[in-house]
N, C-alpha and C positions, 0 to 999 in steps of 0.2 A: 318081348318081339316088338312094342311099342317104343321102348326105351332104344331099343337098338334103332330100330329105322329113325326116329326123332334126331338121334346122333349121328346119322349119315347124313340127314338132311341138314343139319345146322352145317356138318363139312363141304356139304354142293355152295349151299348157300355162301358159305363165305370163299370156296373155290370161285365162284360166276362174279361176287366182286371185287375179285382178287384180277381177276382178268379183265374187266371193266377198270380196274383201279390202274392197270397198267406197272406195278411194282408193288413189292408188300409193302415196302412205307410209305405208300400212300393209301393202300388198302387197310394199313390198321389204323393210321388217321381217320378213313372213312369210318371205320365199322368202331372206332372208339376204342380199341384193345393194343394191346402192347405187339411189338414188331416180332417178337420172339412166340410168342401164342400166336400170331396169323402162321407164323414158318412151321411150330409144332404143328400145329392144326390140320395144313400142307401136306407134309409129309405123315401124319395120321390116314390120313383121305386115301393118300397113295397107295400105302400099307394094305387099307381095306380092299383097294377093287386091286391089286396086286399091278396097279399100271403108273407110268412116269406122266405125270401132266404137263411138266415143262423142263425143258430145258435149261440150264442154271448158268449162265457166267457172271461173276461178281452180284451185280445188283440187279443185271436184266433178266428178263422172264421170256421166253416165246412156249407156247403153246406146243407139245409135240401132237400127230396123230390121234392119239387117245385122247388128250384133255382135248383139243376141237372138238371132236365127236360128244365130249360131256358138256361142254359148253353148251354147244348148238342145243342138244337133247332138253336143259335146265334154264338156259335163259331166260327164255319166253313165262315159265311157270314162275322163278325168282323175281322178276319183273313186275309182274301181275301183285305178286304176294306184297312187293314192295309199295306198291300203287293203292292197295288198300291199306296196308298198315300205314298209310303216311309218312314214311320212312324216306321217301323218294325226294330229291333235292327240287326243290320247288319256287325257290327266293333267287331274283337276282344277285347274289353275295358272293366274297372270298375274294381270295388271292388268282389267278388267272396269271399265269407264267409262259411267257410268247420265246421263241428263240423266232432269230430274224438278222438277215443281213445288214452291216452296218447304215448304205447308203440306201438301203429301200425304204427303212424303218425315216431318216433323216430327211428325205428327198420327197417322199411318194408318200407315206402310211402317217405319218406324223399331224398332217391336217386336216385328217378325221377322228384321228385318236381321242383329240379332246370333245367332239363330238358324242364319240360312245362313252367315255367317261361321264358325261355331262346327261345322257340318256339313263345308264346304270351308276348310278355316283357310289354304290355299296358294291361293285365288282372294281378290284385295287388291280391294275397290272401292271403286270415286271414283266419287264421288256430285255432279254441278256441280246444285245449287237453283237454277231460275230460271222464274220468271213471263215470260220473255219468247221468245219462239219462236225457238231456236239452232238454227245450221244443224250437223247429226246430223254430215254428213261433214265439214267443216272442223273440228268439236271431238273429230273421232274417237272418236265416238260409238256403244257395242255395242247399247246397249239405253235408250231412252227410254220413260219415262211421260207420258201427256200426259190432257189433257181436252178434248172437246167434239172438234172437226174434228181429222183428220189431217194434220198439216203437209207431208206428204211422201209424195205416194201410190205412191212408187220402195219404201216401205219395208212390211214384211207387219203387220198389227196385230189384235190380240185383245183383245175384253173381259176386263177385269178385275172392273168394276163399276159401278153407275150413283148418281148423288149425285142425291137430289132436294131442289130450296131448298124454303125457307120464312123466316116470317118472327116473330124472336124479340127478346122485351125483358126486363128482371129485374123485378122485384116493386118495387124500389125506385125506376123509373123511372116505371113506372106508377101507382104511388102518388101522385107527383105531377104526373103531365104530365093533360092534356087527357084525357076519354073519350075512345076510341077503339071507334067504330060500325060504319066500312066504309074499305077500302084506300082511298079516295077523300077522307079526313081526313088521308092522311100527309100530306101540305105541311106543317099543324098543329105536326108533334113534329120531333123531332130524328132525326137519320138519320145511322146509319153504314153507310158503302160500302166495299164490296171488291173487290179482285181475283178473278176478273174479269168479274163479272155487276155492273156499276155501274148498272144500269137492270134494274127488274125487272118481270117478266109474269105477270099473275096471272092465274087462269082459275077460273070457280066451274063447280059439277057441273050448274045452270042455264041455262048456255050465256055467263054474264054474263063479260067479261073484262074486265082493269084494267093497264094498262103507267104504271110508274110512271118517272120520269125526272128526279126533281125533286131540287133542291140538297141536299148531305149537310153536314149537320156538322161528321164527320168520315168521312177516307178513306184507308183504306189499301192496302197491296198485299199484307199478311201477315195470313194467316185469323186464326193464334193470338192475335196483336195486337188483333182487330177484336171477336175472341168475349169477349175479356178484359176489353177497355172496355166491352164491352156487355152484363158479370154486372156491372160498376162503376157501372153507370146512365148510361151518354153516350148511349142513346140505341134507336131500331129497325133490327135488322141484319137481313138478308136474305142466307140462307148455304146450306149443306147442314146436314141435318138429323142427317145421320151424326156431324158435327162438336161438336154439341152435344146431344147423347143424354144425355152422364151429366148437363148442366146442368141437362136437363129431368127428369130422374130426380131430383134432390135439391133442387128449387125455384129454383137462381138465373137459371133464365130462362123464362118462358112462352112458347110456342107460342101466337102469333095468327091467327085467321083459322084455323087448320086445316083449312077446308072449303076455301079458296082454294087451289088446287093452283099450285106454283112451276115451273119451270125441271126438267127433268131431264138432266145433264150426265153424259155418259158418258167413266169413265176407262181409257185401253188400254194396253198396253204395243206397244211398235214396235220392231221387230228387221231387220237388213238381209234383201232379199230373197235368200239362196244358195243352193246345193243343198246342202253341208254347211256347219251352224255349229259353229264353236267350242264344244268342250265346255264349258266356262265357262261361254259364253251360255245354249246348251241348258238347263244346268241350273237358271239362276237364270230362266229362262222358266218351266220347266216346276215350279220352287220357288213362284215369284209366283202361278201361278192355282193352285197347290195353297191354296194360304193365301188365295185371292181372297174366298172364302165368307165366313170366319170375319174378314176386314180387315172386308168391308160388310157386316158384320150388325148390325143396331140392338141383338142381346141379347150383343154381345161388347163389355167395357167398353173407351172407348179408354184 
């Protein structure tokens, strides 16, 4: 009886760590065992319980209702065991894999990442910059920065800041272009479009709204490049006010129709829904949240 119970507890221990890891490959790494062994033991636990604990698709894992119930029942016990046995992660070290949009990293977060690296020199940041929706589990991502809607509801989301959008153009462009008195006249102008909002929704306090989906003279996925092109006179750009605040202050760009309100895009940090986050993940989340007010302030130079 004791051997049977001990064997089942070992399987439950593996199961809880698998949920916390988010993938079989990561669990195998955390538990220092072959991936095939983790898969075999998971199948054995499901056989013993006569319950499917995960929905499987390639390397993705999603808890079933039965799996979630088992996890809730045992996660606290396993966490206490890890703490008593000293097997929990208590050192700020290892590789931290981050996924984030290109411009958010290169124009906003880059100035505080060095500070994080200086604080925790044994944590190595690997940042995958992409404007495409990535499979966070397949890529082994620990933390993701996203704009707009959360791509995966199984991850925990915490807001870092809000990007407010507006229209901008350089004085050099405006001096040679047709007069612009209303957004409906945008079709008569050169337009610069940039990911992710290729079409523009504008609202006026008087209740009027305007939706622009016209053709662009220049379309880019890199916001930094779009801003540079706009300051060089390429046309009218619709983008986050935060990203052009320095250009507005020094006169390189002008804010067009400031009374017309553009979209507001939420920037969030996502992380796995685990009972115990690895220390490197907790430290990065806490650090970014502590810096969010500074990063998204209109008074702080980019």
